[in-house]
N, C-alpha and C positions, 0 to 999 in steps of 0.2 A: 771513771771518775768525772771526766768532762761531761759525758752524757747526763750523769746524775746532777752535777752542778747546774746544768742548763734548766733543770726542772725546779730549781730553788728560787727564792726571792732575789731578784737582781740587786736589791738595795741592802741585802743582809751583810753584816760585817763578819770578818774572819776573827774568831776568838781563840785564845790560847789560855790554858790553865795557869794561873799564877799561884805558886805553892805557898807563898807567904801570906796571902789573903784568903786562901782556900776557896777560890772562885775563878770562874772564867771571866777575865776582864780585858785582856788585850784585844784591841780592835785595829784592823788595818783597812781603813776606808779608802786608801789611795793605793791602787795597784797599776802597774807593777811597782814593786819595791825590792829591797835587798833580800827579802825572805820569800817572796812569791814572784817569779818572773820566768821568762823563757831562757833557754840555754844561751841564745845569742846575747841577750841582755846581761846575763851573768858573766859570759866571756868578756864582754866589754868592760864590766866593772873589774874583773880579775886582771885584765890587761892593764888598766889604769893603775891599780894597786901595785902590780909587779913592776911597772915602769918607774914608779916612785921608789920601790924597794931596791931595784937594781940600778938606779940612776948613777951614771959614771962608771959602772962595772964593764970591763971588756967583754964583748960578746953578749951583751944583755938581751938583744933582740932574739937571738937563738935560744937563750935560756928561757925567756918568756914564752916563745912559741912551743918549746918542749913541755913546759909545765902546763900550759893550756891544753895542748894535745893529749897529754897524759890524763889530766883531770876529766876531760870531756870525751874520752876515746869511745865510749859506748853511747853517746848522746847525739841527737840531731839538734840543729839550731832551733827548730820549732817545738821541741819537747819542753814541758813545763817543769820547773823546779819548785818544790815546796820544802823549805828548810825547817826542820824541827829542832829546836834548841832545848 
């Protein structure tokens, strides 16, 4: 996929189909973002979210570490995540 993308227009936008308008309309001109990023970037976002979620909870750091480890157990930090919603 990365080799393919290297052959494409570097100024192209990422489009997603929007069902209500029956057209490809969503554009992501700024990357990385929450939908397209590296594993390391997504881990950092997840850690921040979980720190807020578990704020004040006993053993929160261990809980956060376990959730992140479980979620990304098959991924390397340099892998690319593309979230399809």
